[in-house]
Every structure is written in C-alpha cells, then in structure tokens.
C-alpha positions in Angstrom: 3.9 12.0 21.2 6.6 11.3 18.8 6.1 9.4 15.8 7.8 7.5 13.6 6.1 6.8 10.1 7.4 3.9 8.2 5.7 4.1 4.7 6.3 1.8 1.9 6.9 4.2 -0.8 7.6 8.1 -0.7 5.0 10.4 -2.5 5.1 8.5 -5.8 3.6 5.6 -4.2 -0.3 5.7 -4.5 -0.7 3.7 -1.1 1.7 5.4 0.8 0.3 8.9 -0.1 -3.5 7.7 0.2 -3.2 5.4 3.6 -0.6 7.6 5.5 1.3 11.0 4.0 -2.2 12.6 3.5 -2.9 12.3 7.1 0.4 13.8 8.2 -0.6 17.7 8.2 -3.5 17.1 10.3 -1.6 15.1 13.1 1.2 17.9 12.9 -1.2 20.5 13.3 -2.8 18.6 16.4 0.1 18.8 18.0 2.2 15.6 17.2 5.8 15.5 16.2 6.1 13.0 13.1 8.8 11.8 11.2 8.7 9.6 8.0 11.1 7.0 6.7 9.9 5.7 3.4 11.4 2.2 2.7 11.5 2.7 -1.4 12.3 6.2 -2.8 10.8 7.7 -6.2 13.9 6.5 -8.0 13.0 2.9 -7.3 9.6 3.4 -8.6 10.5 5.3 -11.4 12.8 2.3 -12.5 10.3 -0.5 -11.6 7.5 1.3 -13.9 9.7 1.7 -16.7 11.4 -1.3 -17.0 9.9 -3.5 -14.6 13.0 -4.4 -12.6 14.0 -4.5 -9.5 17.4 -3.0 -8.6 19.5 -5.3 -6.2 21.6 -2.2 -4.6 18.8 0.1 -4.6 16.6 -2.7 -2.4 20.1 -3.0 -0.1 20.3 0.1 0.5 17.0 0.6 1.5 17.0 -2.2 3.6 20.3 -0.7 5.2 18.7 2.8 5.6 15.9 1.6 7.7 17.8 -0.7 10.0 19.7 2.5 10.8 16.3 4.0 11.4 15.2 1.4 13.7 17.9 1.6 15.7 16.6 4.7 17.0 12.8 3.8 17.5 13.1 3.8 21.5 13.4 7.7 21.2 9.4 7.2 19.7 6.5 7.0 21.5 4.6 5.3 18.2 5.5 3.3 15.0 3.0 3.6 12.6 4.0 0.7 10.1 2.7 0.5 6.1 1.8 -2.9 5.5 5.3 -5.0 6.5 8.9 -3.5 7.5 10.7 -5.5 5.1 9.0 -7.2 2.1 10.3 -10.6 1.5 12.4 -11.2 4.9 10.8 -12.8 8.0 9.7 -10.4 10.9 12.7 -10.5 12.8 12.3 -6.6 13.2 8.8 -6.5 14.2 9.0 -9.0 17.0 11.9 -6.7 18.2 9.4 -4.1 18.5 7.5 -5.9 20.2 9.9 -7.0 22.8 11.3 -3.7 23.4 7.4 -2.7 24.0 7.3 0.3 21.7 3.8 0.4 20.9 3.0 -0.2 16.6 0.3 0.5 14.2 0.0 -1.5 10.6 -2.0 -0.6 8.2 -3.4 -2.1 5.0 -5.0 -1.4 2.1 -4.5 -4.9 0.0 -4.1 -8.2 1.1 -0.1 -8.6 0.6 -0.7 -11.9 2.9 -1.5 -13.7 -0.4 1.9 -12.2 -1.8 2.7 -15.3 0.7 0.1 -17.5 1.6 -0.8 -17.6 -2.3 3.1 -17.1 -3.7 3.1 -19.9 -6.7 6.9 -20.2 -5.2 7.0 -23.1 -2.6 9.8 -21.5 -0.3 7.9 -18.2 -0.1 4.8 -20.2 1.2 6.9 -22.2 3.4 8.6 -19.7 4.9 6.0 -16.4 5.0 2.7 -17.7 4.7 2.0 -16.7 8.4 3.9 -13.7 8.4 1.8 -10.9 8.1 -0.7 -12.7 10.5 2.1 -12.8 13.3 2.5 -9.1 12.6 -1.0 -8.5 12.9 -1.3 -10.4 16.0 1.7 -8.6 17.8 0.6 -5.0 16.6 -1.1 -3.0 19.3 -3.7 -1.9 16.2 -4.2 -3.1 12.9 -5.8 -0.4 10.3 -7.6 -2.0 7.8 -9.1 -0.4 4.5 -11.9 -2.9 4.1 -14.2 -6.0 5.7 -11.9 -8.3 4.0 -8.7 -7.2 5.6 -10.7 -7.3 8.6 -11.7 -10.8 9.0 -7.7 -11.7 8.5 -6.8 -9.9 10.9 -9.5 -10.6 13.3 -8.4 -14.7 12.6 -4.6 -13.6 13.5 -5.8 -12.4 16.7 -5.2 -8.9 16.3 -6.0 -7.1 19.4 -7.2 -3.7 18.1 -8.6 -3.6 14.9 -9.8 0.1 13.2 -11.8 0.6 9.8 -10.5 3.2 7.7 -11.0 2.9 4.3 -8.7 4.5 1.4 -10.0 8.3 0.6 -8.9 11.2 -1.0 -9.3 15.1 0.0 -11.5 16.6 -1.7 -10.1 20.0 -1.1 -6.8 19.2 -3.2 -9.2 18.6 -6.2 -12.1 20.7 -8.3 -14.9 19.5 -9.4 -15.7 21.3 -13.0 -19.6 20.5 -13.0 -19.6 19.5 -16.5 -21.0 15.9 -17.5 -21.6 14.5 -21.1 -24.2 12.3 -20.6 -24.3 11.0 -24.1 -20.7 9.2 -23.5 -20.7 6.5 -21.1 -17.3 6.7 -19.2 -16.1 3.7 -17.2 -12.9 5.1 -15.2 -10.1 3.2 -13.9 -7.0 4.1 -12.1 -4.0 2.0 -11.0 0.0 1.8 -12.0 1.7 -0.2 -14.7 2.2 -3.5 -12.6 -1.6 -3.6 -12.3 -3.0 -2.6 -15.9 -2.8 -6.5 -16.3 -5.9 -6.9 -14.7 -7.6 -5.4 -17.2 -7.4 -8.4 -19.5 -9.9 -10.2 -17.0 -12.5 -7.7 -18.0 -11.4 -7.4 -21.6 -14.5 -9.1 -23.5 -17.4 -7.4 -21.0 -15.3 -4.2 -21.6 -15.2 -4.8 -25.7 -18.8 -6.0 -25.9 -20.0 -2.2 -23.9 -17.8 -0.8 -25.9 -19.1 -1.8 -28.9 -23.1 -2.0 -28.3 -22.9 1.8 -26.9 -21.2 4.9 -27.1 -18.8 3.9 -24.0 -15.2 4.6 -23.6 -12.8 3.6 -21.3 -10.5 6.2 -19.7 -7.4 4.5 -18.0 -5.1 6.7 -15.6 -1.9 5.8 -14.2 -0.7 4.0 -17.2 1.0 5.3 -20.0 -0.7 2.7 -22.4 -2.7 -0.5 -23.0 -3.0 -2.7 -25.5 -7.4 -3.6 -25.8 -8.3 -3.7 -29.1 -11.9 -2.5 -29.7 -12.2 -0.8 -26.4 
C-alpha cells in the first residue's frame, strides 16, 4: 500500500511529530510505502516562535507546493491528513479527494474546529464554521485523541472513528530513577503561542508556590513572566 502523509508541520512541530511522524518507521517496517509532505516548514515555525509573525510569502509557497503534491494523489492508495489540507481555506481539495474516491484519513489532537466556529471574526465564522465537520463526514476514517473530539466527529456524521491518544515512544527517553520528594514539581510542556494560557492559572500557581516548597518547570518556551511562581 502506498500512503501519502500530509502533515501540518515538519519535525519541529510537536503535533505532527507526536501524532504522525513517530509512527512512520513502524509503517515502513510493516511493508507500507510512505511519502511525507509537510505544509509548514521548520523555517516557518522558527520565524513564528521568534517573531510571532506568519510570513505571507512562505505561506503562499507552502500552499502552492501542497497543491502540486495533490496533483499526484491518484498514485496513492491512501491519504493521511493531519487536521486539514489548508488552514483558513475552504475544504475544496478535501471535496475533490472525496469525489475522486481516493480514501483519506484525518487526524485530530486538538479542537481546531473552534478556530472557526468560535472565531471572533464574523467572516471566518460565516465561511468556515462547518468546515471541519464536512471534512470529518467525507473522511474514510477520523482519528481522534480524546472523547471531546470523538463526540464532534460523531455529530458531524463521520463514518468511522478511531481513538488514539497522543503518546511518546518511551524507548527514546531514559528515566534516571532519581526523584527529589522534598520539592513538589509541576511540569508544563507547550510552545510560545500556548504559554499565555498559564496566565489563566497564575493565581493558583502563585498560591501553591508561596505556601509550599513547589516549583513550576516549563518546557518549550524561552521565558515567561510569572512573579511569585
């Protein structure tokens, strides 16, 4: 079987790495032929994390490259799509894949449909609020990472829903076995755009750190100001 994997990011993107890319070696060892095309490169991610900008020329080139890739989709037995083919764009190409009867899987680890149906932009809500539901309904299989996403897929009319939580390959990480029980550690892992959500629990964190010997360890962010934490 020949599979075309269409991820949102390259290997620097956590969601693509955890949800899709870490499974590719297993598929290849099982005899599948796999080609991978990331929509957004590591260069794009580095620019976004550093300057919080989305260079339009990089986005334009990325979309054009994906369109060229999709021209060859009939060569494959299956398409594996992470989230959607083109963010903030109608699901025209997903419809084309469905019409051409090329089976495709979509994978969701996050409620990206709320980027549309809960958007503050009225135009975005009007144009795209049902986009992800439509994609889920057309897909041969919808893979979800939690029950909330499964409920949405069910309401959207998805034909087949599979539940695969986001996991890590423990063989890639060594556990030292050392643990200091005198200090209560709270671990948080994310990315620069999601670090602001820590402000939502700032007061509880501050209270915990002031009354106990506790620390917050963050991964994926250079720095964040949380006085008293």
